[in-house]
C-alpha positions in Angstrom: -19.6 9.9 -64.0 -20.1 9.1 -60.3 -19.7 5.4 -61.0 -16.4 6.0 -62.9 -15.2 8.2 -60.0 -16.0 5.5 -57.4 -14.2 2.9 -59.5 -11.2 5.2 -59.9 -11.1 6.0 -56.1 -11.3 2.3 -55.0 -8.9 1.3 -57.7 -6.3 3.6 -56.4 -6.9 2.5 -52.8 -6.6 -1.2 -53.8 -3.4 -0.5 -55.8 -1.8 1.3 -52.9 -2.8 -1.4 -50.4 -1.4 -4.0 -52.7 1.9 -2.2 -53.0 2.2 -1.7 -49.2 1.4 -5.4 -48.6 4.1 -6.4 -51.1 6.7 -4.1 -49.5 5.9 -5.3 -46.0 6.1 -9.0 -46.9 9.3 -8.6 -48.9 11.2 -6.8 -46.2 10.1 -8.8 -43.1 8.8 -12.4 -43.2 7.5 -12.3 -39.7 9.6 -15.2 -38.6 11.0 -14.5 -35.1 12.3 -18.0 -34.2 13.1 -21.1 -36.2 11.6 -23.5 -33.7 9.1 -22.5 -31.1 9.6 -25.9 -29.3 13.4 -25.1 -28.9 12.6 -21.6 -27.9 10.3 -22.9 -25.1 13.1 -25.2 -23.9 15.5 -22.3 -23.8 13.0 -20.2 -21.9 12.7 -22.8 -19.2 16.5 -23.0 -18.9 16.8 -19.2 -18.8 14.1 -19.1 -16.1 16.0 -21.6 -13.9 19.2 -19.6 -14.4 17.4 -16.4 -13.5 16.1 -17.9 -10.3 19.6 -19.2 -9.3 21.0 -15.7 -10.1 18.3 -14.0 -8.0 19.3 -16.2 -5.0 22.9 -14.8 -5.2 21.7 -11.2 -4.6 24.4 -9.7 -6.8 24.5 -6.0 -7.7 25.9 -4.9 -11.0 26.1 -1.3 -11.9 26.8 0.0 -15.4 27.7 3.5 -16.6 27.2 4.0 -20.3 28.6 7.2 -21.8 28.2 8.0 -25.5 30.9 10.2 -27.2 30.6 12.6 -30.1 32.4 10.2 -32.5 29.9 7.3 -32.0 31.9 5.4 -29.6 30.2 4.3 -26.4 32.2 3.9 -23.2 31.2 1.3 -20.7 32.1 1.1 -17.0 30.7 -1.9 -15.1 31.1 -2.8 -11.4 29.9 -6.1 -10.0 29.4 -6.9 -6.3 28.2 -10.1 -4.6 25.7 -10.2 -1.7 28.5 -9.4 0.8 29.5 -6.3 -1.2 32.7 -7.9 -2.4 33.9 -7.8 -5.9 34.0 -11.3 -7.4 37.4 -12.1 -8.9 38.3 -14.1 -12.0 35.2 -13.1 -13.9 34.9 -12.6 -17.6 32.4 -10.1 -19.0 30.5 -10.1 -22.3 28.6 -6.9 -23.1 26.2 -6.4 -26.0 24.2 -3.4 -27.1 21.2 -4.7 -29.0 18.9 -2.5 -31.1 15.3 -3.5 -30.3 14.1 -2.7 -33.8 16.9 -4.2 -35.9 19.3 -7.0 -35.0 21.6 -6.0 -37.8 22.6 -2.9 -35.7 23.7 -4.9 -32.6 27.1 -4.1 -31.2 29.4 -6.3 -29.1 31.5 -4.2 -26.7 35.1 -4.9 -26.2 35.5 -5.0 -22.4 38.3 -6.1 -20.1 38.7 -6.5 -16.4 40.6 -3.6 -14.8 40.2 -4.9 -11.3 38.2 -7.6 -9.5 34.6 -7.2 -10.6 35.4 -4.0 -12.5 35.2 -3.9 -16.3 35.8 -1.1 -18.8 35.5 -1.1 -22.5 33.8 0.5 -25.5 31.5 -0.2 -28.5 32.0 1.4 -31.8 29.4 3.0 -34.2 26.5 3.2 -31.7 23.8 5.5 -32.9 21.6 7.5 -30.5 18.3 6.0 -29.5 17.0 3.0 -27.5 19.2 0.0 -26.9 19.1 -3.1 -24.8 22.3 -3.4 -22.6 23.1 -7.0 -22.0 25.7 -7.9 -19.4 26.9 -11.5 -18.9 29.5 -12.4 -16.3 31.0 -15.8 -16.3 33.6 -17.8 -14.4 35.3 -20.9 -16.0 32.8 -20.9 -18.8 29.7 -21.0 -16.4 27.4 -18.0 -16.5 27.1 -16.4 -13.1 25.1 -13.2 -13.9 23.0 -11.9 -16.8 21.0 -8.7 -17.1 19.1 -7.0 -19.9 18.3 -3.3 -19.4 16.7 -0.8 -21.8 18.8 2.4 -22.1 18.5 5.5 -24.2 21.6 7.0 -25.7 21.5 10.7 -26.7 
């Protein structure tokens, strides 16, 4: 009787473990990047860009305001080291969900004045997001930041 109970107990444990392993492997393959070599090259390039950006001493402030209907309002102000707003910039703003790339949202922003951008992103759920701001001039990236924010 004890032997049958032990076999039954461990049989259930193995069956549940097998089911959980199957579900985990079928929903996420664990592949984060296609080519680690290419990712290393991109990292070196990003590091050089970050050092060049740091030397500029820019200040970029963002105000992110969620609304009741799921729209998120963005107000971004950029200043150079002299405190002046850089003119002729284009902004790209993305809200990335740290846990699921399928939920990422690109915000539609436009320049309302030199170095001042406003826009919104639709269907942004409450929770943690990475706010990515990229400012460029004539196709060349001048500034990039990634900040973790919490929307309520």
